[in-house]
C-alpha positions as protocol buffer text, in pm:
chain_id: "A"
residue {
  index: 1
  type: UNK
  ca { x: 681 y: -3414 z: 2915 }
}
residue {
  index: 2
  type: UNK
  ca { x: 875 y: -3542 z: 2621 }
}
residue {
  index: 3
  type: UNK
  ca { x: 553 y: -3571 z: 2420 }
}
residue {
  index: 4
  type: UNK
  ca { x: 457 y: -3216 z: 2508 }
}
residue {
  index: 5
  type: UNK
  ca { x: 803 y: -3095 z: 2411 }
}
residue {
  index: 6
  type: UNK
  ca { x: 775 y: -3266 z: 2076 }
}
residue {
  index: 7
  type: UNK
  ca { x: 434 y: -3107 z: 2019 }
}
residue {
  index: 8
  type: UNK
  ca { x: 575 y: -2766 z: 2110 }
}
residue {
  index: 9
  type: UNK
  ca { x: 862 y: -2802 z: 1865 }
}
residue {
  index: 10
  type: UNK
  ca { x: 621 y: -2916 z: 1595 }
}
residue {
  index: 11
  type: UNK
  ca { x: 392 y: -2618 z: 1659 }
}
residue {
  index: 12
  type: UNK
  ca { x: 684 y: -2374 z: 1640 }
}
residue {
  index: 13
  type: UNK
  ca { x: 795 y: -2533 z: 1313 }
}
residue {
  index: 14
  type: UNK
  ca { x: 449 y: -2492 z: 1164 }
}
residue {
  index: 15
  type: UNK
  ca { x: 435 y: -2126 z: 1265 }
}
residue {
  index: 16
  type: UNK
  ca { x: 779 y: -2067 z: 1118 }
}
residue {
  index: 17
  type: UNK
  ca { x: 682 y: -2226 z: 788 }
}
residue {
  index: 18
  type: UNK
  ca { x: 363 y: -2021 z: 778 }
}
residue {
  index: 19
  type: UNK
  ca { x: 564 y: -1700 z: 810 }
}
residue {
  index: 20
  type: UNK
  ca { x: 760 y: -1767 z: 490 }
}
residue {
  index: 21
  type: UNK
  ca { x: 634 y: -1634 z: 155 }
}
residue {
  index: 22
  type: UNK
  ca { x: 408 y: -1876 z: -30 }
}
residue {
  index: 23
  type: UNK
  ca { x: 560 y: -2111 z: -282 }
}
residue {
  index: 24
  type: UNK
  ca { x: 620 y: -1929 z: -605 }
}
residue {
  index: 25
  type: UNK
  ca { x: 422 y: -2174 z: -818 }
}
residue {
  index: 26
  type: UNK
  ca { x: 110 y: -2113 z: -605 }
}
residue {
  index: 27
  type: UNK
  ca { x: 108 y: -1734 z: -647 }
}
residue {
  index: 28
  type: UNK
  ca { x: -142 y: -1703 z: -933 }
}
residue {
  index: 29
  type: UNK
  ca { x: -382 y: -1942 z: -760 }
}
residue {
  index: 30
  type: UNK
  ca { x: -351 y: -1742 z: -439 }
}
residue {
  index: 31
  type: UNK
  ca { x: -423 y: -1415 z: -614 }
}
residue {
  index: 32
  type: UNK
  ca { x: -732 y: -1563 z: -779 }
}
residue {
  index: 33
  type: UNK
  ca { x: -844 y: -1725 z: -454 }
}
residue {
  index: 34
  type: UNK
  ca { x: -798 y: -1415 z: -236 }
}
residue {
  index: 35
  type: UNK
  ca { x: -932 y: -1187 z: -511 }
}
residue {
  index: 36
  type: UNK
  ca { x: -653 y: -941 z: -427 }
}
residue {
  index: 37
  type: UNK
  ca { x: -333 y: -855 z: -611 }
}
residue {
  index: 38
  type: UNK
  ca { x: -57 y: -651 z: -447 }
}
residue {
  index: 39
  type: UNK
  ca { x: 134 y: -446 z: -701 }
}
residue {
  index: 40
  type: UNK
  ca { x: 437 y: -236 z: -612 }
}
residue {
  index: 41
  type: UNK
  ca { x: 445 y: 107 z: -781 }
}
residue {
  index: 42
  type: UNK
  ca { x: 661 y: 417 z: -741 }
}
residue {
  index: 43
  type: UNK
  ca { x: 516 y: 725 z: -574 }
}
residue {
  index: 44
  type: UNK
  ca { x: 792 y: 976 z: -648 }
}
residue {
  index: 45
  type: UNK
  ca { x: 879 y: 917 z: -1012 }
}
residue {
  index: 46
  type: UNK
  ca { x: 650 y: 1103 z: -1254 }
}
residue {
  index: 47
  type: UNK
  ca { x: 512 y: 1024 z: -1502 }
}
residue {
  index: 48
  type: UNK
  ca { x: 538 y: 656 z: -1404 }
}
residue {
  index: 49
  type: UNK
  ca { x: 412 y: 684 z: -1049 }
}
residue {
  index: 50
  type: UNK
  ca { x: 342 y: 985 z: -829 }
}
residue {
  index: 51
  type: UNK
  ca { x: 79 y: 1150 z: -610 }
}
residue {
  index: 52
  type: UNK
  ca { x: -148 y: 1397 z: -787 }
}
residue {
  index: 53
  type: UNK
  ca { x: -273 y: 1725 z: -642 }
}
residue {
  index: 54
  type: UNK
  ca { x: -556 y: 1527 z: -482 }
}
residue {
  index: 55
  type: UNK
  ca { x: -292 y: 1293 z: -332 }
}
residue {
  index: 56
  type: UNK
  ca { x: -423 y: 1000 z: -536 }
}
residue {
  index: 57
  type: UNK
  ca { x: -164 y: 783 z: -715 }
}
residue {
  index: 58
  type: UNK
  ca { x: -128 y: 855 z: -1085 }
}
residue {
  index: 59
  type: UNK
  ca { x: 96 y: 765 z: -1377 }
}
residue {
  index: 60
  type: UNK
  ca { x: 177 y: 496 z: -1631 }
}
residue {
  index: 61
  type: UNK
  ca { x: 265 y: 232 z: -1374 }
}
residue {
  index: 62
  type: UNK
  ca { x: -47 y: 301 z: -1168 }
}
residue {
  index: 63
  type: UNK
  ca { x: -272 y: 272 z: -1473 }
}
residue {
  index: 64
  type: UNK
  ca { x: -101 y: -51 z: -1576 }
}
residue {
  index: 65
  type: UNK
  ca { x: -156 y: -190 z: -1226 }
}
residue {
  index: 66
  type: UNK
  ca { x: -523 y: -93 z: -1246 }
}
residue {
  index: 67
  type: UNK
  ca { x: -556 y: -255 z: -1588 }
}
residue {
  index: 68
  type: UNK
  ca { x: -400 y: -584 z: -1475 }
}
residue {
  index: 69
  type: UNK
  ca { x: -620 y: -601 z: -1164 }
}
residue {
  index: 70
  type: UNK
  ca { x: -930 y: -526 z: -1370 }
}
residue {
  index: 71
  type: UNK
  ca { x: -853 y: -792 z: -1631 }
}
residue {
  index: 72
  type: UNK
  ca { x: -780 y: -1048 z: -1358 }
}
residue {
  index: 73
  type: UNK
  ca { x: -1107 y: -952 z: -1186 }
}
residue {
  index: 74
  type: UNK
  ca { x: -937 y: -895 z: -850 }
}
residue {
  index: 75
  type: UNK
  ca { x: -905 y: -604 z: -609 }
}
residue {
  index: 76
  type: UNK
  ca { x: -592 y: -394 z: -647 }
}
residue {
  index: 77
  type: UNK
  ca { x: -371 y: -316 z: -349 }
}
residue {
  index: 78
  type: UNK
  ca { x: -99 y: -67 z: -439 }
}
residue {
  index: 79
  type: UNK
  ca { x: 229 y: -107 z: -253 }
}
residue {
  index: 80
  type: UNK
  ca { x: 448 y: 208 z: -257 }
}
residue {
  index: 81
  type: UNK
  ca { x: 813 y: 138 z: -338 }
}
residue {
  index: 82
  type: UNK
  ca { x: 1133 y: 320 z: -423 }
}
residue {
  index: 83
  type: UNK
  ca { x: 1399 y: 225 z: -676 }
}
residue {
  index: 84
  type: UNK
  ca { x: 1617 y: 31 z: -428 }
}
residue {
  index: 85
  type: UNK
  ca { x: 1338 y: -179 z: -273 }
}
residue {
  index: 86
  type: UNK
  ca { x: 1116 y: -262 z: -569 }
}
residue {
  index: 87
  type: UNK
  ca { x: 1295 y: -594 z: -637 }
}
residue {
  index: 88
  type: UNK
  ca { x: 1343 y: -693 z: -269 }
}
residue {
  index: 89
  type: UNK
  ca { x: 968 y: -647 z: -216 }
}
residue {
  index: 90
  type: UNK
  ca { x: 908 y: -918 z: -476 }
}
residue {
  index: 91
  type: UNK
  ca { x: 1168 y: -1149 z: -328 }
}
residue {
  index: 92
  type: UNK
  ca { x: 1030 y: -1113 z: 26 }
}
residue {
  index: 93
  type: UNK
  ca { x: 669 y: -1170 z: -78 }
}
residue {
  index: 94
  type: UNK
  ca { x: 553 y: -818 z: 10 }
}
residue {
  index: 95
  type: UNK
  ca { x: 427 y: -766 z: -345 }
}
residue {
  index: 96
  type: UNK
  ca { x: 295 y: -1002 z: -612 }
}
residue {
  index: 97
  type: UNK
  ca { x: 415 y: -784 z: -901 }
}
residue {
  index: 98
  type: UNK
  ca { x: 624 y: -473 z: -938 }
}
residue {
  index: 99
  type: UNK
  ca { x: 534 y: -216 z: -1202 }
}
residue {
  index: 100
  type: UNK
  ca { x: 790 y: 54 z: -1142 }
}
residue {
  index: 101
  type: UNK
  ca { x: 963 y: 161 z: -1464 }
}
residue {
  index: 102
  type: UNK
  ca { x: 1174 y: -151 z: -1423 }
}
residue {
  index: 103
  type: UNK
  ca { x: 1436 y: -214 z: -1688 }
}
residue {
  index: 104
  type: UNK
  ca { x: 1569 y: -559 z: -1773 }
}
residue {
  index: 105
  type: UNK
  ca { x: 1924 y: -640 z: -1665 }
}
residue {
  index: 106
  type: UNK
  ca { x: 2117 y: -969 z: -1643 }
}
residue {
  index: 107
  type: UNK
  ca { x: 2162 y: -919 z: -1268 }
}
residue {
  index: 108
  type: UNK
  ca { x: 1790 y: -872 z: -1204 }
}
residue {
  index: 109
  type: UNK
  ca { x: 1701 y: -1164 z: -1431 }
}
residue {
  index: 110
  type: UNK
  ca { x: 1883 y: -1394 z: -1188 }
}
residue {
  index: 111
  type: UNK
  ca { x: 1639 y: -1315 z: -906 }
}
residue {
  index: 112
  type: UNK
  ca { x: 1309 y: -1220 z: -1073 }
}
residue {
  index: 113
  type: UNK
  ca { x: 1116 y: -1296 z: -1391 }
}
residue {
  index: 114
  type: UNK
  ca { x: 986 y: -1043 z: -1642 }
}
residue {
  index: 115
  type: UNK
  ca { x: 675 y: -986 z: -1848 }
}
residue {
  index: 116
  type: UNK
  ca { x: 698 y: -858 z: -2202 }
}
residue {
  index: 117
  type: UNK
  ca { x: 760 y: -482 z: -2220 }
}
residue {
  index: 118
  type: UNK
  ca { x: 467 y: -255 z: -2139 }
}
residue {
  index: 119
  type: UNK
  ca { x: 622 y: 89 z: -2184 }
}
residue {
  index: 120
  type: UNK
  ca { x: 907 y: 256 z: -2368 }
}
residue {
  index: 121
  type: UNK
  ca { x: 1168 y: 443 z: -2168 }
}
residue {
  index: 122
  type: UNK
  ca { x: 1329 y: 681 z: -2409 }
}
residue {
  index: 123
  type: UNK
  ca { x: 1636 y: 895 z: -2414 }
}
residue {
  index: 124
  type: UNK
  ca { x: 1513 y: 1140 z: -2676 }
}
residue {
  index: 125
  type: UNK
  ca { x: 1496 y: 1486 z: -2825 }
}
residue {
  index: 126
  type: UNK
  ca { x: 1175 y: 1674 z: -2750 }
}
residue {
  index: 127
  type: UNK
  ca { x: 1035 y: 1993 z: -2896 }
}
residue {
  index: 128
  type: UNK
  ca { x: 719 y: 2190 z: -2956 }
}
residue {
  index: 129
  type: UNK
  ca { x: 458 y: 2025 z: -3178 }
}
residue {
  index: 130
  type: UNK
  ca { x: 505 y: 2280 z: -3455 }
}
residue {
  index: 131
  type: UNK
  ca { x: 881 y: 2216 z: -3473 }
}
residue {
  index: 132
  type: UNK
  ca { x: 953 y: 1993 z: -3772 }
}
residue {
  index: 133
  type: UNK
  ca { x: 1201 y: 1719 z: -3687 }
}
residue {
  index: 134
  type: UNK
  ca { x: 1167 y: 1342 z: -3709 }
}
residue {
  index: 135
  type: UNK
  ca { x: 1518 y: 1205 z: -3770 }
}
residue {
  index: 136
  type: UNK
  ca { x: 1881 y: 1280 z: -3698 }
}
residue {
  index: 137
  type: UNK
  ca { x: 1928 y: 1462 z: -4030 }
}
residue {
  index: 138
  type: UNK
  ca { x: 1650 y: 1704 z: -3930 }
}
residue {
  index: 139
  type: UNK
  ca { x: 1852 y: 1804 z: -3624 }
}
residue {
  index: 140
  type: UNK
  ca { x: 2132 y: 1957 z: -3831 }
}
residue {
  index: 141
  type: UNK
  ca { x: 2182 y: 2325 z: -3745 }
}
residue {
  index: 142
  type: UNK
  ca { x: 1900 y: 2311 z: -3487 }
}
residue {
  index: 143
  type: UNK
  ca { x: 1964 y: 2432 z: -3133 }
}
residue {
  index: 144
  type: UNK
  ca { x: 1919 y: 2162 z: -2871 }
}
residue {
  index: 145
  type: UNK
  ca { x: 1961 y: 2199 z: -2494 }
}
residue {
  index: 146
  type: UNK
  ca { x: 2117 y: 1912 z: -2303 }
}
residue {
  index: 147
  type: UNK
  ca { x: 2268 y: 1853 z: -1960 }
}
residue {
  index: 148
  type: UNK
  ca { x: 2646 y: 1841 z: -1982 }
}
residue {
  index: 149
  type: UNK
  ca { x: 2794 y: 1492 z: -1950 }
}
residue {
  index: 150
  type: UNK
  ca { x: 2457 y: 1315 z: -1948 }
}
residue {
  index: 151
  type: UNK
  ca { x: 2380 y: 1006 z: -2155 }
}
residue {
  index: 152
  type: UNK
  ca { x: 2174 y: 1230 z: -2383 }
}
residue {
  index: 153
  type: UNK
  ca { x: 2474 y: 1458 z: -2432 }
}
residue {
  index: 154
  type: UNK
  ca { x: 2693 y: 1165 z: -2538 }
}
residue {
  index: 155
  type: UNK
  ca { x: 2429 y: 1014 z: -2767 }
}
residue {
  index: 156
  type: UNK
  ca { x: 2342 y: 1346 z: -2925 }
}
residue {
  index: 157
  type: UNK
  ca { x: 2704 y: 1422 z: -3004 }
}
residue {
  index: 158
  type: UNK
  ca { x: 2746 y: 1080 z: -3165 }
}
residue {
  index: 159
  type: UNK
  ca { x: 2419 y: 1058 z: -3358 }
}
residue {
  index: 160
  type: UNK
  ca { x: 2355 y: 1422 z: -3451 }
}
residue {
  index: 161
  type: UNK
  ca { x: 2702 y: 1579 z: -3488 }
}
residue {
  index: 162
  type: UNK
  ca { x: 2564 y: 1863 z: -3703 }
}
residue {
  index: 163
  type: UNK
  ca { x: 2319 y: 1979 z: -3436 }
}
residue {
  index: 164
  type: UNK
  ca { x: 2395 y: 2297 z: -3243 }
}
residue {
  index: 165
  type: UNK
  ca { x: 2424 y: 2151 z: -2894 }
}
residue {
  index: 166
  type: UNK
  ca { x: 2382 y: 2394 z: -2604 }
}
residue {
  index: 167
  type: UNK
  ca { x: 2513 y: 2233 z: -2285 }
}
residue {
  index: 168
  type: UNK
  ca { x: 2394 y: 2328 z: -1937 }
}
residue {
  index: 169
  type: UNK
  ca { x: 2512 y: 2225 z: -1592 }
}
residue {
  index: 170
  type: UNK
  ca { x: 2194 y: 2059 z: -1464 }
}
residue {
  index: 171
  type: UNK
  ca { x: 1850 y: 1944 z: -1575 }
}
residue {
  index: 172
  type: UNK
  ca { x: 1672 y: 2253 z: -1448 }
}
residue {
  index: 173
  type: UNK
  ca { x: 1895 y: 2482 z: -1653 }
}
residue {
  index: 174
  type: UNK
  ca { x: 1846 y: 2260 z: -1959 }
}
residue {
  index: 175
  type: UNK
  ca { x: 1469 y: 2272 z: -1928 }
}
residue {
  index: 176
  type: UNK
  ca { x: 1468 y: 2644 z: -1860 }
}
residue {
  index: 177
  type: UNK
  ca { x: 1666 y: 2704 z: -2177 }
}
residue {
  index: 178
  type: UNK
  ca { x: 1404 y: 2526 z: -2383 }
}
residue {
  index: 179
  type: UNK
  ca { x: 1099 y: 2669 z: -2205 }
}
residue {
  index: 180
  type: UNK
  ca { x: 1234 y: 3025 z: -2232 }
}
residue {
  index: 181
  type: UNK
  ca { x: 1298 y: 2987 z: -2605 }
}
residue {
  index: 182
  type: UNK
  ca { x: 1679 y: 2985 z: -2590 }
}
residue {
  index: 183
  type: UNK
  ca { x: 1678 y: 2657 z: -2782 }
}
residue {
  index: 184
  type: UNK
  ca { x: 1437 y: 2492 z: -3025 }
}
residue {
  index: 185
  type: UNK
  ca { x: 1450 y: 2150 z: -2857 }
}
residue {
  index: 186
  type: UNK
  ca { x: 1595 y: 1968 z: -2559 }
}
residue {
  index: 187
  type: UNK
  ca { x: 1729 y: 1618 z: -2499 }
}
residue {
  index: 188
  type: UNK
  ca { x: 1633 y: 1424 z: -2189 }
}
residue {
  index: 189
  type: UNK
  ca { x: 1492 y: 1098 z: -2054 }
}
residue {
  index: 190
  type: UNK
  ca { x: 1131 y: 983 z: -2059 }
}
residue {
  index: 191
  type: UNK
  ca { x: 1061 y: 1052 z: -1693 }
}
residue {
  index: 192
  type: UNK
  ca { x: 1183 y: 1411 z: -1701 }
}
residue {
  index: 193
  type: UNK
  ca { x: 1008 y: 1487 z: -2029 }
}
residue {
  index: 194
  type: UNK
  ca { x: 680 y: 1345 z: -1898 }
}
residue {
  index: 195
  type: UNK
  ca { x: 706 y: 1553 z: -1582 }
}
residue {
  index: 196
  type: UNK
  ca { x: 774 y: 1867 z: -1788 }
}
residue {
  index: 197
  type: UNK
  ca { x: 463 y: 1800 z: -1998 }
}
residue {
  index: 198
  type: UNK
  ca { x: 249 y: 1753 z: -1687 }
}
residue {
  index: 199
  type: UNK
  ca { x: 377 y: 2075 z: -1525 }
}
residue {
  index: 200
  type: UNK
  ca { x: 356 y: 2282 z: -1843 }
}
residue {
  index: 201
  type: UNK
  ca { x: 31 y: 2179 z: -2015 }
}
residue {
  index: 202
  type: UNK
  ca { x: 19 y: 2505 z: -2211 }
}
residue {
  index: 203
  type: UNK
  ca { x: 348 y: 2423 z: -2384 }
}
residue {
  index: 204
  type: UNK
  ca { x: 250 y: 2176 z: -2653 }
}
residue {
  index: 205
  type: UNK
  ca { x: 550 y: 1950 z: -2694 }
}
residue {
  index: 206
  type: UNK
  ca { x: 621 y: 1601 z: -2819 }
}
residue {
  index: 207
  type: UNK
  ca { x: 896 y: 1348 z: -2876 }
}
residue {
  index: 208
  type: UNK
  ca { x: 1089 y: 1425 z: -3195 }
}
residue {
  index: 209
  type: UNK
  ca { x: 1382 y: 1184 z: -3228 }
}
residue {
  index: 210
  type: UNK
  ca { x: 1468 y: 877 z: -3020 }
}
residue {
  index: 211
  type: UNK
  ca { x: 1829 y: 852 z: -2905 }
}
residue {
  index: 212
  type: UNK
  ca { x: 1791 y: 521 z: -2718 }
}
residue {
  index: 213
  type: UNK
  ca { x: 1518 y: 302 z: -2574 }
}
residue {
  index: 214
  type: UNK
  ca { x: 1536 y: 82 z: -2262 }
}
residue {
  index: 215
  type: UNK
  ca { x: 1175 y: -41 z: -2218 }
}
residue {
  index: 216
  type: UNK
  ca { x: 998 y: -112 z: -1891 }
}
residue {
  index: 217
  type: UNK
  ca { x: 883 y: -458 z: -1781 }
}
residue {
  index: 218
  type: UNK
  ca { x: 660 y: -596 z: -1507 }
}
residue {
  index: 219
  type: UNK
  ca { x: 868 y: -774 z: -1242 }
}
residue {
  index: 220
  type: UNK
  ca { x: 736 y: -1112 z: -1126 }
}
residue {
  index: 221
  type: UNK
  ca { x: 868 y: -1346 z: -853 }
}
residue {
  index: 222
  type: UNK
  ca { x: 1080 y: -1631 z: -985 }
}
residue {
  index: 223
  type: UNK
  ca { x: 911 y: -1957 z: -1079 }
}
residue {
  index: 224
  type: UNK
  ca { x: 567 y: -1828 z: -1177 }
}
residue {
  index: 225
  type: UNK
  ca { x: 519 y: -1921 z: -1545 }
}
residue {
  index: 226
  type: UNK
  ca { x: 138 y: -1913 z: -1515 }
}
residue {
  index: 227
  type: UNK
  ca { x: 144 y: -1561 z: -1370 }
}
residue {
  index: 228
  type: UNK
  ca { x: 395 y: -1447 z: -1631 }
}
residue {
  index: 229
  type: UNK
  ca { x: 169 y: -1584 z: -1907 }
}
residue {
  index: 230
  type: UNK
  ca { x: -137 y: -1414 z: -1755 }
}
residue {
  index: 231
  type: UNK
  ca { x: 32 y: -1074 z: -1735 }
}
residue {
  index: 232
  type: UNK
  ca { x: 169 y: -1114 z: -2088 }
}
residue {
  index: 233
  type: UNK
  ca { x: -178 y: -1195 z: -2224 }
}
residue {
  index: 234
  type: UNK
  ca { x: -315 y: -877 z: -2064 }
}
residue {
  index: 235
  type: UNK
  ca { x: -36 y: -661 z: -2207 }
}
residue {
  index: 236
  type: UNK
  ca { x: -74 y: -814 z: -2556 }
}
residue {
  index: 237
  type: UNK
  ca { x: -450 y: -754 z: -2552 }
}
residue {
  index: 238
  type: UNK
  ca { x: -392 y: -392 z: -2442 }
}
residue {
  index: 239
  type: UNK
  ca { x: -146 y: -346 z: -2729 }
}
residue {
  index: 240
  type: UNK
  ca { x: -392 y: -490 z: -2977 }
}
residue {
  index: 241
  type: UNK
  ca { x: -698 y: -289 z: -2873 }
}
residue {
  index: 242
  type: UNK
  ca { x: -514 y: 42 z: -2835 }
}
residue {
  index: 243
  type: UNK
  ca { x: -540 y: 67 z: -2456 }
}
residue {
  index: 244
  type: UNK
  ca { x: -165 y: 65 z: -2409 }
}
residue {
  index: 245
  type: UNK
  ca { x: -107 y: 330 z: -2675 }
}
residue {
  index: 246
  type: UNK
  ca { x: -364 y: 553 z: -2504 }
}
residue {
  index: 247
  type: UNK
  ca { x: -190 y: 521 z: -2166 }
}
residue {
  index: 248
  type: UNK
  ca { x: 156 y: 592 z: -2306 }
}
residue {
  index: 249
  type: UNK
  ca { x: 32 y: 878 z: -2524 }
}
residue {
  index: 250
  type: UNK
  ca { x: -139 y: 1035 z: -2222 }
}
residue {
  index: 251
  type: UNK
  ca { x: 174 y: 1040 z: -2008 }
}
residue {
  index: 252
  type: UNK
  ca { x: 466 y: 1047 z: -2254 }
}
residue {
  index: 253
  type: UNK
  ca { x: 317 y: 1232 z: -2549 }
}
residue {
  index: 254
  type: UNK
  ca { x: 403 y: 952 z: -2790 }
}
residue {
  index: 255
  type: UNK
  ca { x: 259 y: 611 z: -2887 }
}
residue {
  index: 256
  type: UNK
  ca { x: 395 y: 300 z: -2717 }
}
residue {
  index: 257
  type: UNK
  ca { x: 574 y: 201 z: -3036 }
}
residue {
  index: 258
  type: UNK
  ca { x: 719 y: -141 z: -3113 }
}
residue {
  index: 259
  type: UNK
  ca { x: 774 y: -288 z: -2768 }
}
residue {
  index: 260
  type: UNK
  ca { x: 994 y: -598 z: -2743 }
}
residue {
  index: 261
  type: UNK
  ca { x: 862 y: -933 z: -2623 }
}
residue {
  index: 262
  type: UNK
  ca { x: 1192 y: -1061 z: -2490 }
}
């Protein structure tokens, strides 16, 4: 009986160990062995990740996930996430990577690792393609719509004090002001601008002046230097051959620019 009890305890222990996420340092080998990579992406945050009219996932993050899977020669399994759970999914082993417009912060760096940047995330001034403006001096005496009290409002007031800033109470009113011709340009974040471009393809607009940039990085479980290096190699190659620029231009209306590697 004692022997059977010992065997039972041993069996339970093995099952318990098997239920834990795999050791971090084995993750790249597991991906290559299983020929599957699970990548967490947003589904409600255009233009980074969202469902198209055909209900298929689209966006910058989705295309980056597809590119990484293709270059690693493995099958892609997309894992839908939201802002609050994109990091916990990595920590719990429910995803191998997260590509979800993830910014780098000291707090996150304590629990996950990062790739080099793959996409800009701008706070910027946007306008129609025939509007001439490329620097803060060009914004002098130009009418610009902005949401009152937003980061763009603060940055615009500081960096373009000679601009004619028209403040509105919410993002919808800000966008309406620009689209209806009340203002020449509008200031907003990357995600909102990209969504406006997708919904209004007949309005030819582009990024004019960058107010701030907080790039996006691929999130990787802690302790995976080989996987980090692999993802970085793929991003660098995409930067070099123009693939990354094409993806960013498609969704944000601007080239990827000089993305940081730290």
